[in-house]
C-alpha positions in Angstrom: 12.1 16.4 0.4 11.0 13.7 2.7 6.8 12.9 1.4 9.3 12.1 -2.0 11.3 10.0 -0.7 8.9 7.7 0.8 6.5 7.8 -2.4 7.5 5.1 -3.7 6.2 2.5 -1.6 3.0 2.9 -3.4 4.3 0.7 -5.6 4.7 -2.0 -2.5 0.9 -1.1 -1.2 -0.7 -1.0 -4.2 0.5 -4.2 -6.2 -0.5 -7.7 -5.4 -4.4 -8.3 -4.1 -4.6 -4.7 -3.4 -4.6 -3.4 -7.0 -6.4 -6.8 -7.5 -9.6 -6.0 -5.6 -9.4 -2.6 -6.7 -9.9 -4.0 -10.5 -12.6 -7.0 -9.6 -14.5 -3.9 -8.1 -14.4 -2.0 -10.9 -16.4 -4.6 -12.8 -18.7 -5.4 -10.8 -21.7 -5.1 -10.5 -22.4 -2.1 -8.6 -18.7 -0.9 -9.5 -19.3 2.3 -8.7 -20.7 2.9 -5.1 -17.8 -0.4 -4.6 -15.2 1.3 -6.0 -15.8 4.6 -3.8 -16.6 2.3 -0.4 -13.2 0.1 -0.7 -11.3 3.8 -1.3 -12.9 4.8 1.8 -11.7 2.1 3.7 -8.6 2.0 2.9 -8.4 6.0 3.3 -9.0 5.0 6.9 -7.4 2.6 7.3 -4.0 3.6 6.4 -3.7 7.2 7.8 -4.2 5.3 10.9 -2.3 3.1 10.9 1.0 5.8 9.2 -0.1 8.2 11.9 0.2 6.3 14.3 3.5 4.4 13.9 4.4 7.9 13.4 3.6 8.6 17.3 5.6 6.3 18.8 8.5 6.2 16.5 8.2 10.6 17.2 7.4 9.2 21.2 10.5 6.8 21.0 13.3 9.6 19.9 11.3 12.3 22.6 12.2 9.2 25.7 16.1 9.3 24.3 17.4 6.4 21.5 19.0 8.2 18.3 17.3 8.3 15.6 20.1 5.5 14.1 18.0 3.9 16.0 14.5 4.4 14.0 16.6 3.6 10.9 17.4 0.3 12.3 13.6 -0.4 13.0 12.8 0.8 9.2 15.1 -1.0 8.4 14.2 -4.0 10.0 10.4 -3.6 8.8 11.1 -4.0 5.4 13.6 -6.7 5.0 10.2 -9.1 6.6 8.0 -6.9 3.7 10.5 -7.7 1.0 11.1 -11.8 2.7 7.5 -12.2 2.6 6.5 -11.2 0.0 9.8 -13.2 -2.1 8.1 -16.1 -0.2 4.8 -15.9 -1.7 5.6 -14.6 -4.6 5.3 -18.4 -6.1 1.1 -18.3 -4.8 -0.8 -19.3 -7.5 -4.5 -19.6 -5.9 -5.6 -16.0 -4.8 -7.7 -15.7 -1.7 -11.2 -17.0 -0.9 -12.0 -13.6 -0.7 -11.7 -13.1 -4.2 -14.2 -14.9 -5.2 -16.3 -12.3 -3.4 -16.0 -9.3 -5.8 -18.1 -10.0 -8.4 -20.9 -9.7 -6.1 -19.9 -7.5 -3.8 -21.6 -4.9 -1.5 -20.2 -1.9 -0.3 -19.9 -2.7 3.1 -17.9 -5.3 2.7 -15.7 -3.6 -0.2 -15.4 -0.5 2.7 -14.0 -3.8 5.1 -12.1 -4.9 2.9 -10.4 -1.0 1.6 -9.7 -1.3 5.5 -9.1 -4.9 6.7 -6.8 -5.0 3.1 -4.9 -1.6 2.6 -4.9 -1.6 6.8 -3.4 -5.1 7.7 -2.5 -7.2 5.1 1.3 -7.7 6.3 2.9 -6.0 3.3 0.9 -3.8 3.8 1.3 -2.9 7.2 4.9 -3.0 7.2 5.2 -0.8 4.3 2.8 2.5 6.6 5.0 1.9 9.4 7.7 1.8 7.2 7.0 5.0 6.4 5.5 6.9 9.3 9.3 5.2 11.5 10.7 6.2 8.4 8.5 10.1 8.5 9.5 10.3 12.2 12.7 9.3 12.2 13.6 12.0 9.6 12.2 14.5 11.5 9.0 15.5 9.3 6.3 16.7 9.9 3.5 14.1 9.6 2.3 16.0 6.8 5.0 14.4 4.3 3.0 11.3 4.0 -0.1 13.3 2.8 1.2 12.9 -0.7 2.8 8.7 0.4 -1.8 8.1 0.8 -3.4 10.4 -1.4 -0.9 8.7 -4.1 -2.0 5.1 -2.8 -5.3 6.3 -2.8 -5.2 7.7 -6.1 -4.0 4.1 -8.2 -6.6 2.0 -6.4 -8.8 4.5 -8.3 -7.4 4.5 -11.3 -9.3 1.0 -13.0 -12.6 3.3 -11.6 -11.9 6.0 -12.8 -10.3 4.5 -16.4 -14.3 3.0 -16.9 -15.6 6.3 -16.9 -13.1 7.8 -19.1 -12.9 5.0 -21.6 -16.0 3.3 -21.2 -15.8 -0.7 -23.4 -12.2 -0.1 -24.1 -10.9 0.4 -20.2 -13.7 -2.4 -20.1 -11.2 -5.0 -22.0 -8.0 -3.3 -20.7 -8.7 -4.6 -17.3 -8.6 -8.0 -17.1 -5.2 -7.7 -19.3 -3.5 -5.1 -16.4 -5.0 -7.5 -13.4 -3.1 -11.1 -15.8 -0.5 -8.3 -15.4 -0.7 -7.4 -12.2 -0.5 -11.1 -10.8 2.4 -12.3 -12.7 4.3 -9.3 -12.4 4.0 -7.6 -8.7 6.3 -9.6 -6.3 9.1 -8.1 -8.6 8.4 -5.0 -9.0 7.6 -5.0 -4.3 11.2 -6.4 -4.6 12.2 -3.4 -6.1 10.8 -0.5 -4.1 11.8 -2.7 -1.6 15.4 -2.2 -2.3 15.3 1.0 -3.0 13.8 1.8 -0.3 16.0 -0.2 2.1 18.8 1.7 -0.7 17.2 4.8 1.2 17.7 3.2 5.1 20.8 2.4 4.9 21.8 6.0 4.2 19.9 7.7 6.5 21.1 4.7 9.0 24.8 4.6 8.0 24.9 9.3 6.9 
């Protein structure tokens, strides 16, 4: 099923500032409301971008161009995402807004989730690629739901871990944050390569 093919892109969506923000918010003062607001904002923006990309791609298909054209567009988007990930792999300084996460408000967290997950360069390219890929494959927009839900679930994992494991999570989360900070670009590149291979198969097949 097509939705299984786009699920690996979840890792591209969350690796980097995205999961780091979720971890920071899970350890902030008002972490329950902040985490919920962050995931809520992300849900709206991801759904919006994927749906728009899908509808635009589906509309293009109805006007004449073949699925080959759409597959080529998806491939270009993925290559751009891969290049962006590589060029920013050695960025050592975290974004300035990360310094505000420990004292974040629910309003700030919602806005961050909406903008970060919907319009961060890697994320918008990934969401566009997912929506376009589903349209090019003649799949339903509903096949994007598992991708969106899995992305949101991963973003919620830091706060869910804190609920379940409490003090143990407070020790584990900073270690997880450091590991993701050091290795997220490698995870991104591997998953994008996988999706490029899938797109090439769709393009050449």
